Each structure stands twice: as structure tokens, then as C-alpha cells.
C-alpha atoms as an extended CHARMM CRD file, in Angstrom:
* protein
*
        61  EXT
         1         1  MET       CA             55.1380000000       64.1430000000      -42.1330000000  PROA      1               0.0000000000
         2         2  ALA       CA             55.3050000000       60.5340000000      -43.2660000000  PROA      2               0.0000000000
         3         3  ILE       CA             52.2960000000       58.5680000000      -44.4610000000  PROA      3               0.0000000000
         4         4  ASN       CA             51.5190000000       55.0970000000      -43.0780000000  PROA      4               0.0000000000
         5         5  VAL       CA             51.4970000000       52.6550000000      -45.9960000000  PROA      5               0.0000000000
         6         6  SER       CA             51.6700000000       49.3140000000      -44.2130000000  PROA      6               0.0000000000
         7         7  ASN       CA             48.5580000000       47.2240000000      -43.5480000000  PROA      7               0.0000000000
         8         8  ARG       CA             50.3440000000       45.1400000000      -40.9440000000  PROA      8               0.0000000000
         9         9  LYS       CA             49.0870000000       45.0550000000      -37.3510000000  PROA      9               0.0000000000
        10        10  PRO       CA             50.8930000000       44.5000000000      -34.0420000000  PROA      10              0.0000000000
        11        11  ASN       CA             51.2830000000       40.9870000000      -32.7140000000  PROA      11              0.0000000000
        12        12  CYS       CA             48.9290000000       40.6770000000      -29.7210000000  PROA      12              0.0000000000
        13        13  LYS       CA             50.1260000000       37.2880000000      -28.5160000000  PROA      13              0.0000000000
        14        14  ALA       CA             53.3140000000       38.2580000000      -26.6970000000  PROA      14              0.0000000000
        15        15  ARG       CA             53.7460000000       37.5820000000      -22.9870000000  PROA      15              0.0000000000
        16        16  GLU       CA             55.8750000000       39.2800000000      -20.3560000000  PROA      16              0.0000000000
        17        17  ARG       CA             57.3640000000       37.0360000000      -17.6750000000  PROA      17              0.0000000000
        18        18  SER       CA             58.5910000000       38.3390000000      -14.3320000000  PROA      18              0.0000000000
        19        19  HSD       CA             61.1570000000       36.6560000000      -12.0950000000  PROA      19              0.0000000000
        20        20  ALA       CA             58.2200000000       35.2440000000      -10.1150000000  PROA      20              0.0000000000
        21        21  LEU       CA             56.9560000000       33.7530000000      -13.4210000000  PROA      21              0.0000000000
        22        22  ASN       CA             53.8460000000       35.9460000000      -13.5040000000  PROA      22              0.0000000000
        23        23  THR       CA             52.5700000000       36.4890000000      -17.0470000000  PROA      23              0.0000000000
        24        24  THR       CA             50.9010000000       39.5320000000      -18.5420000000  PROA      24              0.0000000000
        25        25  ASN       CA             49.8020000000       40.0920000000      -22.1100000000  PROA      25              0.0000000000
        26        26  ARG       CA             51.4090000000       42.7890000000      -24.2040000000  PROA      26              0.0000000000
        27        27  LYS       CA             51.6080000000       43.8580000000      -27.8480000000  PROA      27              0.0000000000
        28        28  GLN       CA             54.6980000000       43.5120000000      -29.9900000000  PROA      28              0.0000000000
        29        29  LYS       CA             54.6500000000       46.6880000000      -32.0400000000  PROA      29              0.0000000000
        30        30  LEU       CA             55.9960000000       46.9960000000      -35.5620000000  PROA      30              0.0000000000
        31        31  ASN       CA             59.4110000000       48.4410000000      -36.3060000000  PROA      31              0.0000000000
        32        32  LEU       CA             58.1660000000       51.3720000000      -38.4180000000  PROA      32              0.0000000000
        33        33  GLN       CA             60.7610000000       53.3900000000      -40.3100000000  PROA      33              0.0000000000
        34        34  VAL       CA             60.5170000000       56.3900000000      -42.6180000000  PROA      34              0.0000000000
        35        35  VAL       CA             61.5650000000       55.8590000000      -46.2510000000  PROA      35              0.0000000000
        36        36  ARG       CA             61.8370000000       58.5780000000      -48.8760000000  PROA      36              0.0000000000
        37        37  LEU       CA             60.5670000000       57.4970000000      -52.2820000000  PROA      37              0.0000000000
        38        38  SER       CA             62.0610000000       58.6000000000      -55.5940000000  PROA      38              0.0000000000
        39        39  ASP       CA             59.3860000000       61.2890000000      -56.0610000000  PROA      39              0.0000000000
        40        40  GLY       CA             60.3190000000       62.8460000000      -52.7090000000  PROA      40              0.0000000000
        41        41  THR       CA             57.3930000000       61.6750000000      -50.5730000000  PROA      41              0.0000000000
        42        42  LYS       CA             58.0570000000       60.1360000000      -47.1860000000  PROA      42              0.0000000000
        43        43  VAL       CA             56.2520000000       56.9370000000      -46.2380000000  PROA      43              0.0000000000
        44        44  ARG       CA             56.3240000000       54.9300000000      -43.0220000000  PROA      44              0.0000000000
        45        45  VAL       CA             56.8260000000       51.1860000000      -43.6110000000  PROA      45              0.0000000000
        46        46  SER       CA             57.9460000000       48.2970000000      -41.4380000000  PROA      46              0.0000000000
        47        47  ALA       CA             61.5980000000       47.2660000000      -41.4530000000  PROA      47              0.0000000000
        48        48  LYS       CA             60.6930000000       43.9830000000      -43.1810000000  PROA      48              0.0000000000
        49        49  GLU       CA             58.9500000000       45.8350000000      -46.0220000000  PROA      49              0.0000000000
        50        50  LYS       CA             61.8790000000       48.2520000000      -46.2570000000  PROA      50              0.0000000000
        51        51  ARG       CA             64.2940000000       45.3480000000      -46.7930000000  PROA      51              0.0000000000
        52        52  THR       CA             62.0080000000       43.9440000000      -49.4870000000  PROA      52              0.0000000000
        53        53  LEU       CA             61.8530000000       47.3300000000      -51.2430000000  PROA      53              0.0000000000
        54        54  TYR       CA             65.6320000000       47.6430000000      -51.3160000000  PROA      54              0.0000000000
        55        55  LYS       CA             66.0860000000       44.0370000000      -52.4260000000  PROA      55              0.0000000000
        56        56  ASP       CA             63.4090000000       43.6950000000      -55.1170000000  PROA      56              0.0000000000
        57        57  PHE       CA             63.2400000000       47.2000000000      -56.5840000000  PROA      57              0.0000000000
        58        58  ASN       CA             66.8970000000       48.2030000000      -56.1850000000  PROA      58              0.0000000000
        59        59  VAL       CA             66.0050000000       51.3680000000      -54.2850000000  PROA      59              0.0000000000
        60        60  GLU       CA             69.0300000000       53.1710000000      -52.8600000000  PROA      60              0.0000000000
        61        61  ALA       CA             69.1360000000       53.9830000000      -49.1430000000  PROA      61              0.0000000000
């Protein structure tokens, strides 16, 4: 089981628009993905943080 590491929260300011132009509020959820660290533990991070990990720390996919 993966551990949630991210402190990020969903964006609560998204709107859904119908063809009749009615609006309803909805949440934009994070794109959480599981990453295995070098010590073998699995962590759940957002896709943006995953890109940063691979870019800055040269972690292999």
C-alpha cells in the first residue's frame, strides 16, 4: 500500500457547464501516482511532483 506524501489539496474552484449554460461547482482532483523510492517503499505523489523528482534528483522511472 502506498503512503500519501503530498500536502497538496484539490482545486475547489472548477465549474461544470451544461449545454443550457447551467453551472455547478465541482472539485478538480489531483493526479496522484504511485512512485517506488530507492529503498523500496511506495509513495503516492502528484504527477507534478513526480516530474520534479525525476528532473531534480535524477531518479529512474
